[in-house]
C-alpha positions as MATLAB code, in Angstrom:
seq = 'XXXXXXXXXXXXXXXXXXXXXXXXXXXXXXXXXXXXXXXXXXXXXXXXXXXXXXXXXXXXXXXXXXXXXXXXXXXXXXXXXXXXXXXXXXXXXXXXXXXXXXXXXXXXXXXXXXXXXXXXXXXXXXXXXXXXXXXXXXXXXXXXXXXXXXXXXXXXXXXXXXXXXXXXXXXXXXXXXXXX';
ca = [
       0.000    0.000    0.000;
       0.937    3.649   -0.417;
       3.261    2.912   -3.346;
       1.271    4.654   -6.086;
      -0.258    1.560   -7.745;
      -3.695    3.100   -8.309;
      -2.175    6.410   -9.358;
       0.005    4.647  -11.943;
      -3.012    2.679  -13.188;
      -4.989    5.908  -13.614;
      -2.042    7.553  -15.397;
      -1.789    4.698  -17.903;
      -5.532    4.619  -18.508;
      -5.642    8.381  -19.063;
      -2.841    8.042  -21.624;
      -4.921    5.401  -23.435;
      -7.871    7.819  -23.449;
      -5.659   10.588  -24.861;
      -4.737    8.117  -27.613;
      -8.505    7.840  -28.270;
      -8.767    4.238  -27.183;
     -11.954    2.961  -25.585;
     -11.225    2.312  -21.914;
     -13.214    0.490  -19.251;
     -12.152    0.446  -15.622;
     -13.237   -2.021  -12.934;
     -12.886   -2.060   -9.167;
     -14.112   -4.521   -6.529;
     -17.265   -3.629   -4.589;
     -15.473   -4.384   -1.313;
     -13.209   -1.342   -1.850;
     -15.468    1.573   -0.962;
     -12.901    3.509    1.097;
     -12.940    6.743   -0.884;
     -15.695    6.254   -3.464;
     -18.214    3.654   -4.518;
     -17.797    4.228   -8.268;
     -14.271    5.552   -8.735;
     -10.794    4.196   -8.323;
      -9.038    6.618   -6.007;
      -5.398    6.858   -5.036;
      -4.288    7.793   -1.527;
      -3.282   11.132   -3.095;
      -6.940   11.584   -4.160;
      -6.359   11.061   -7.895;
      -9.679    9.723   -9.232;
     -11.156    7.946  -12.226;
     -14.696    6.682  -12.839;
     -14.970    2.914  -12.713;
     -17.478    0.120  -12.834;
     -17.987   -1.853   -9.649;
     -17.927   -5.654   -9.672;
     -18.507   -8.121   -6.870;
     -15.855  -10.464   -8.289;
     -13.606  -10.727  -11.314;
     -16.071  -12.963  -13.174;
     -18.487  -10.002  -13.495;
     -16.019   -8.112  -15.705;
     -16.928  -10.107  -18.819;
     -20.647   -9.472  -18.275;
     -20.080   -5.706  -18.008;
     -17.514   -5.447  -20.775;
     -18.401   -3.451  -23.906;
     -17.098   -5.420  -26.890;
     -15.692   -2.174  -28.352;
     -13.414   -1.655  -25.345;
      -9.735   -1.692  -26.268;
      -8.119   -1.152  -22.856;
      -9.322   -2.763  -19.631;
      -8.130   -1.470  -16.269;
      -8.548   -3.368  -13.013;
      -7.729   -1.922   -9.601;
      -7.238   -3.888   -6.379;
      -6.792   -7.202   -8.202;
      -6.027   -8.844   -4.863;
      -9.752   -8.487   -4.005;
     -11.062   -9.897   -7.318;
     -10.729  -13.635   -6.764;
      -8.884  -16.395   -8.635;
     -11.104  -16.203  -11.736;
      -9.432  -12.897  -12.636;
      -6.459  -14.878  -13.984;
      -8.554  -16.615  -16.672;
     -10.517  -13.436  -17.425;
      -7.345  -11.388  -17.911;
      -6.020  -14.116  -20.205;
      -9.229  -14.149  -22.266;
      -9.191  -10.370  -22.591;
      -5.531  -10.290  -23.639;
      -6.029  -13.179  -26.073;
      -8.910  -11.259  -27.696;
      -6.548   -8.342  -28.409;
      -7.426   -6.063  -25.508;
      -4.748   -4.316  -23.493;
      -5.191   -5.286  -19.845;
      -3.686   -3.129  -17.102;
      -4.000   -4.458  -13.571;
      -2.991   -3.013  -10.197;
      -2.914   -4.868   -6.886;
      -0.898   -5.996   -3.915;
       1.382   -8.958   -4.564;
       1.759   -9.898   -0.876;
      -0.640   -9.917    2.066;
      -0.137   -8.539    5.581;
       1.869  -11.640    6.524;
       4.234  -11.172    3.578;
       2.805  -14.170    1.676;
       1.845  -14.133   -2.031;
      -1.618  -12.522   -2.326;
      -3.685  -14.406   -4.916;
      -4.442  -13.916   -7.708;
      -1.666  -11.350   -8.271;
       1.294  -13.798   -8.376;
      -0.419  -15.774  -11.167;
      -1.191  -12.548  -13.025;
       2.469  -11.551  -12.734;
       3.498  -14.879  -14.266;
       1.346  -14.310  -17.364;
       2.024  -10.580  -17.825;
       3.983   -9.194  -20.769;
       5.352   -6.388  -18.615;
       5.404   -5.612  -14.902;
       5.972   -2.394  -12.999;
       6.521   -2.877   -9.294;
       5.960    0.310   -7.357;
       7.481    0.687   -3.915;
       6.394    2.899   -1.058;
       8.627    4.561    1.538;
       9.123    2.744    4.841;
       7.358    4.629    7.619;
      10.031    3.555   10.106;
      13.357    4.180    8.362;
      12.672    5.824    4.981;
      14.021    2.991    2.810;
      12.069    1.583   -0.162;
       9.147   -0.441    1.218;
       7.591   -3.507   -0.385;
       5.527   -4.701    2.584;
       2.171   -3.701    4.003;
       2.259   -3.653    7.799;
      -1.157   -4.162    9.387;
      -1.581   -2.060   12.506;
      -4.993   -3.334   13.612;
      -5.901   -6.466   15.541;
      -7.777   -8.463   12.885;
      -6.480  -11.818   11.660;
      -8.791  -11.810    8.602;
      -6.909  -11.971    5.308;
      -8.878   -9.101    3.796;
      -9.410   -5.972    5.850;
     -10.015   -2.954    3.628;
      -8.380    0.106    5.081;
      -6.039    3.008    4.570;
      -3.825    5.230    6.710;
      -4.107    4.320   10.366;
      -4.803    0.649    9.599;
      -1.725   -0.062    7.488;
       1.659    1.421    6.829;
       4.461    0.747    4.379;
       7.527   -1.083    5.676;
      10.833   -2.202    4.197;
      12.064   -5.772    4.542;
      14.070   -4.938    7.672;
      11.277   -3.100    9.519;
       8.417   -5.418    8.483;
       6.910   -7.544   11.263;
       4.791  -10.303    9.683;
       1.304  -10.423   11.122;
      -0.066   -8.204   13.784;
       2.624   -6.163   15.515;
       3.222   -6.999   19.134;
       2.138   -4.194   21.390;
       4.557   -3.376   24.167;
       3.571   -1.746   27.420;
       5.469    1.472   27.842;
       6.310    2.708   31.318;
       4.216    5.654   32.391;
       5.827    8.152   34.689;
       4.270   11.135   36.343;
       6.483   13.994   36.212;
];
């Protein structure tokens, strides 16, 4: 999180629109943090999108004239997104997908690893570690849930580098309290 994935997706889709290509954008219904019908970056860059409950709904909502398909938060779309992305690419459509490749425990976050394996090109964006300032590839969960998917933003997660990342829920330490 906080690496600019959605912002980069929006940038690429806007470039396709400037090139006068027909673009359709999809986001998962579960991601309603900033907007119900837009993909939104943490920097508040926005683009209208169509909401789907799962990746399989993309084909039903797809206009056959669409040339470029954008998908945000692929990690929330389910395993069927892999086959759908393949079908779209095989039919000649450009498919641009953004999502987390690892979960809060640092494990591969399906279906993104499979999508990476079939992609023609990959851009991995890195955030800045909130502890030390180094490039950060991990998402540190700060809340107490053990659920795999907890949709959240600042305050619930922060970017961490490999050295500062603590897999799972961080251990809370009691700090001594002194009265002055």
